[in-house]
Structures are given as structure tokens and as C-alpha cells.
N, C-alpha and C positions, 0 to 999 in steps of 0.2 A: 584430554588430548587437545593440544592447540597446534595448528599447522604453522609452517613458516610461510610468511607472506612473500609471494613472488608476483611478477607481472601476470602470471597465468592463474593466480588464486582467484576464485570467484568472489565477487563482492558479497553475495549471499549464497550459502550452501546448506541444503537440508539433506541429511543422510538417514534414511530409514525412520522418518519421524512418525511417531504414534501418539495419538491423543484420544483419551477416554473421558467421558462424562459419566461417572458411576460405572455401571455395567455396560454402557453403550460405547463401543469403539467408533470414533468418528473419522480418524485418520488411520490408514492401514499401511504403514511403512512407506511414506512418501520420500522420494529422492528428487532433488531439484537444485540446479545451479543457476544463478543469475549473474551474468557478466556485466561489466561497466558499459553503459551506453545502451543497454537493451531496454525495449519497451515490451513487457510481457503481460498479456491479457489472459486472465484465468476465467474460463466460462464453464457452464454446467448447470444442471437443474437445481432448483432450491433443495437444500439439505444435502448437497453433494460433498460438503466439507470445504468449500472455497474460502469463506471468511474465516473458518477455524484454522485453515492452513496459514492464511495471512497473519492472523493474530498470534499463531505459534511462532512464525518467522520473526515477529517482533517481540516475542515473549510477553505479550499482553495476556495470553493464556499460556500457562506452563505446559510443556509437552511431556508425555509420560514415557517415551522411549525414543531412541535415536539421538541425533545431534543436530543443532543449528549453529552454523559458523557465520560471523560477520567479519569480513576481511581476515579470515583464517582464525579468528578467535571464538572459542566456544561461548555461546550465549546461554545464560541461565544457570549454569552449573560450573563447578571447578573440580579438577582432578587432584586428589590428595591421597598419597599412599596406596595407589591402585584403586581407590574408591571414588565414586562420583558424589559430590556433596552440593547442596544448593548454594549458589553464589549469593553474596550480599547484595543489597539494593544498590550500593555504590558501584560494585563490580558490574552488575547488570547494566546500569546506566552508562558506564564507560564503554562497554562493548556495543550497546545499542545506539550510541551517540550518532553514528552515520545515518540513521533511519529517520525520515520524516513520515508522519502519518496523517492521512486525511480520512475522516470518518463519514459514514452515511448520514448521520444526523447533526453534522457541523460541530456540536459540543462547544459552542461559544459561550463565554460568560455573559449573562444578560445585563449585568450591571457595569460592564466595561464597553467602551467604544471599540470600533473596529481596530484602530491603531493600538489601543491598550490591549486588546485580545492578542494581536500579533506580537506585541512587545513583551508580554508577561513572562514567557519562558526565557527571553533574552536577559531579563533582570534576575529571575530566580535561579536559572540554570547556569547561564554564562557570566553572570555578575556585572552586566552592563549597568551604567547609571541611567537615569531617566532620559536624558537628552540623547545618549547613544542609542538606547532602545527605540526611542521614537524615530530617530533618523533611519535606522535599519528597517524598522517596521514600515515606514513610509516608502522606502525603496522596494520592499516586497509587495506592498499594496499597489504601487505604481506598475509593477511587473504584471499584475493580473487585472489591471484596469480599474482598480478600486480606490485609488488615492483620493478621489473626489468625495468619497464616503468615509474618510479616515475618522472623523469625529462623530459619526452616526452610531447609535446603539443598534444591536441586533434586531430589536423590535421594529426598527425603521427600514430594514433591509428585506428584499425579496429572498426567496430560498436560493436562487442562483447566486445572488450577491453574497449571502452568508457562506455558501460553499466556496466562493472565490476568496473570501476572507480566510476560510479554513486552509485553502491552498497557500495563501500568503503566509499564514502562521507557520506552515511546514517549511516554506522556502526561506523564511527569515533565519532559520537555524543553519542554513547552508548545508543541507544533508547531501550525502552521496547517492542516496536512493530514496524515493518516496513511495510508500505503500498507499494505495487508494482502495478503500473497502466500499464498493458499490456507491461511488460518489454522486451518482445522479438518481438513484432509485427513490429518494425521498422528495424529488422535485416534480413540480407540474411539468407536463410535456413541453410547454412553450419555453421553459427555463433551462431545459437540458442543454440546448445548443451552446449557450454562453460558457457553460462549464467545460464542455467538450472542446470548444475552441481554445480555451486557456490551456487545457491539457495537451492539445495538438501543438501549441506553441512551445510548451516545455519539451515535448518530444523532439521537435525540430532543432532545439538548442542542445540536444544531447543528454538531457536529464534521464538518468536511469529510473524506470518506473515499473512497479508491479501493480496491476490493476484488476481487481475482481469486478466484473461488469456483466450486465445483461445487454449492453449496447453492441450488438453484433456488427453493425455498420462501422462504428468507431474502431472496433478490434480489427476488422478487415482492412481498414485504410491506414491505421497508425501503428499497430503492433509489429514488432520485428519477429515475435513468436507468440503463438496462441497455445494455451494449455487447456485441454478439456478434461474436467474431473467428473467422476460419478462414483457414488457409494464410497467416498473417502479415499479414492485412489486416482492417480493420473492415468487416464485411459489412452490418451493420444496427445501428441504435441508436434508442432512444426510451424512452418511459415503460414501466414493466413491463407495464401492461395492453395496450399495443400489441404489444410483442414476444412476450409469452406468449399473448395472446388472438388477435392477428391478424398472425402472422409473414408477411412478404412474400416472402422469398427461399426457394428450395427447400432451400438448405443449412441455414437455421435450422429450417425445418419438419422436415427429416430429423433434425437434432440433438435437437429437442424430442421427436420421436416415439421415438427410441432411449432418451432419458432416461426417458420415461414407461413404456416397456417394462421398464426396470430396476426401477421402483417396484412392479411387480406381483409 
């Protein structure tokens, strides 16, 4: 099933998404729409399925039931003769093209400079020549304040700088939406701020973002919508003022209380 694209079609849509690892069911029928221009922060306790949901939305992990649509196009599968069959890698790549991904542990190539890391996919995926790739990579590095480190190798960069290179790598592909999988959790506390400031700037410019995060202050200030997950399901969602100021479920109340205790 592929929907017709209209101005009201969500950029990302999950319909009854189920994910299992062996006998363990990690996602229990998740429904979620992401509209253009939204900044959606997904919060919840460890093991609640946040990162698994994000990876399923990008089809980095295949989902076992339900559907994910990007711009109205089914991701990961194709319909043929009333049956659902696995899509080819080229079909998956074509549907997934609007998505940029920023990972927890940077995933930079150690033998490439910052500008080479950012430009690699421009050459291999989009077919840019070396000069074109470098120019666009430098533009992306400039956007995150890292153009002065363009010719530095990852071993010469701090964790925060590496993560900003990771964001530049996503931006260089000019995605319609960027997925962030706990982008600050691998950083020393003093380096978190520079990455969050970069993300705030992207949000202010209208970039659509879906962010799995433990940074409650960031979610409260920057998100247009916050989603609370627990036990593989969306328990509650709404504007930050609603979720943080007037939580409805006991599970969210307990989660926020335990978070506040850790801040003392």
C-alpha cells in the first residue's frame, strides 16, 4: 500500500509498528505521524523502545508488523499481488533518501578527515565529484561551526566536535528530516552544550527533527511535541508544557520524579 502524496501527508508515518528480537517484542503497535517542521523529542526510561522505534522508522532495523511511510511511500517492503514482499536495497534507499541520521557514537571513519567524512556519501550516493563533494561538505561544516576543523582527523577532535561533524554529514545530504539517536549520551557533560546549541539552531531554521534524548531541559525548550514511551508503546504525547507540567499517566509522573531526583 502506497498513499497519494498531498500537502497533508505526514513526512513520516508509523502505523501499528511491531518489532521483535527473537521471542522478545520490543515495539507494541506504535502509531506516530511526524509533520514537516516539527521537532519531536522521544523520552522514556532505558529499554522503553525509543531507539528501536527510531531505527525502525529509518529501516535500519526491519520492523515485523505494521507499516512505515516516508512521504506516503512504504518503507522496507512492497506490495505485489496482495502480498507484502521485502523491498530491494535500491528501493529502500530511494524511499529512505529524505532521512538524515545522527548516531550516538558518531560513526566517523577514523582514516578520513572531517570534510572527507562529510563528503563521502555525496560521492558514493549522489555521484558528486571530489571538488563538488568538498564544497558542499565545507558548507555543512560551516553551518555547525566546524569548518575550521575540516582537515582534522577524528582522533584530533573532542566528542562534541565529532558529533557536530556527524550532524554536518547528515545536513550535507540535504534531508527533509533528521533522526537523532541520543546524540549527547556518549559525551562528557561539558561537551553536551555545544551539540545542543547546534540542534537548537537547526530547529529555529525549521528543520524537521525526531530526537531520542535524555536531555529533558532541551526537550522542554526546543520540542514542538514530546512523546513519552514505556514498555514499547507511546504512553503520552503533547506539547512540552503539557507533558512536563501536567503529566496524566502514573508512568510519566514516576519517570519525571525519578529524573528530578537525579538532578539534585
